[in-house]
C-alpha positions, 0 to 999 in steps of 0.5 A: 477350290476348283470343281469340274465335270467332263462330257463327250465332245458332240464331234466324237462319232457315237456321242451320246448325253452323259457327263462325267463330273470331277471335284475335289472333296469337301470335308467329311459328311459334305462331299459332292457326288452325282446329280440326275439331269434331264438329257436336254443339256450339259453337252458340248458348249457349241451345241448349247442355247443361251440357257444351257440346254442342249440343242444337238441331235445326239442319241441318248444311249451309250455308244457301246464304243469310243465315247464309252471307252473314253469315259471308262479311261477318265475314270481310271486316270482319276483313280490313278492320280487319287492313288485308288485301285480298290473301291466299295460298292455302296447301295447296290440295286437292280431292276427287279421283278415288277421294278420300273426301269428308268433307263433309255435302254432295256435291262438285260438278263443278269442286270449286266453283272454276268461275269462279275458276280454269280446268278445269286448276285453273291459279292455284290452287296453294300460294303463289298470292296472290288478292283478298279477293273471291276468297278469300271465294268460296273460303271460300263453296266450302268452307262449301258442302263442294263439294270444294275447300279451302285455308288462306288467309293474309296471312303472319303477319297474318291467316288464314281457315281452314274446317273440314270441319265448316264452323267457320271461324276468323280469325286477326289480328295486330290487336285488330279491336274494330270487327269483333268488334262487326260480327260481332254485328250480323250475328247472330254470336256472339264467345266466347273462345278460347285456341288451336288446333292446327290451325295448319299449323306444328303439322302434321308435314311428310312431305317436307322435300327440295327437288327441286333440281338434286340431285333432277334428277340422281338422276332422270336417274340413274334413267332411265340405268337404266331407261330410263322411270320414272313421275312423279307431279306432285301440284300440288293435294292429290287432283289429281295428274298422271302422266307417263312420263319418258324421257331425251328428255322429261325437260326438257319435262315439268320445265318445265310442272310446277306451282308447289311441286308435290309430285314423286314417282317410281315404277318405270314402268307395266307393259305386262302390264295383265292381270298388274298385274290378277291381282296385285291383293290379295285384301283392301284398296285400292290406287291404280291407274293405267293408261295409255290407247291415246292416252297419257293416264294416269289414276287411281283408288282401288279395293278388292277388291269393284271388281276386275270394274268396274276390269278393264272400265274399262281394257280396251285400256289400253297399260300399268298399275301398282298403288300401296299407299296406306298411307304405310309401304307406299309406297316411291317411288324418290324423292320432293321438293316444288319450291322457289321460283324463289329455291331455297327450299322454301316448300311444305307437304307 
């Protein structure tokens, strides 16, 4: 079974690093997908050394022009050859407050999603289905490192993945010979590849528990003893929403949660904001969460060099807490992901 990727020719004006890899799918649960690569290899073969490392001088940012257009046209050709006109958003993320941005270009307002989704990102969630034109605009935003990222999939038939280094991988369950030829016409290189460890199936899930009725019963038990708990609702990675749950507002908050959201329950915020600030670790970073006087809950990631600015930022806050960042230190009261309406947990967290 042949497998290939395509990438821009160095001779094309505005060329920048990146790959578009194509490969037929293997059987279910053994799909190939995107893989991160350093930006110094896999370009025009004429510009590689004996180890395959790139030796050219092209920039590593999207040209926002001919090469980018070639990528999108190639993806569209593979989608047409595969009979695909709609794709599903999987594991969506944005560059959120306090998050590290690994792209070569700075994030922009709206994460590159302006015009595609409203500011609150309604419709941009795991499992949301979008048309091929919208999917291509998502790819454009990812190529430009504008802050948004997701996998795009059509079941086991088709996928599009964009690596942080702008390598783009397209998987199909069909040979797509015409699409490969079209890709060459666009000035991109098809080359063989065997497999990629970037498939979602190869990533170990952190959360496998469904936020079912048993979960909500345990939430009510916590509320019975604590009266108030803090709920972190991650509907999009790096874009959490926070709620102070009480027995009185639990049902209303629950009704407004985003599809397939990751739900993490923490002890309530402390009203002694000064004490929380004073207890921050002497070294390292934490996630600081606070409630303003108007009831808005915000969060940011700060380290020991930013405590003075943080104190000024949260002046007048009603309550606050500091949460550890490292997985081994984060010990919430409860954690689960929302299942679909049929009770099946399909979210990948």
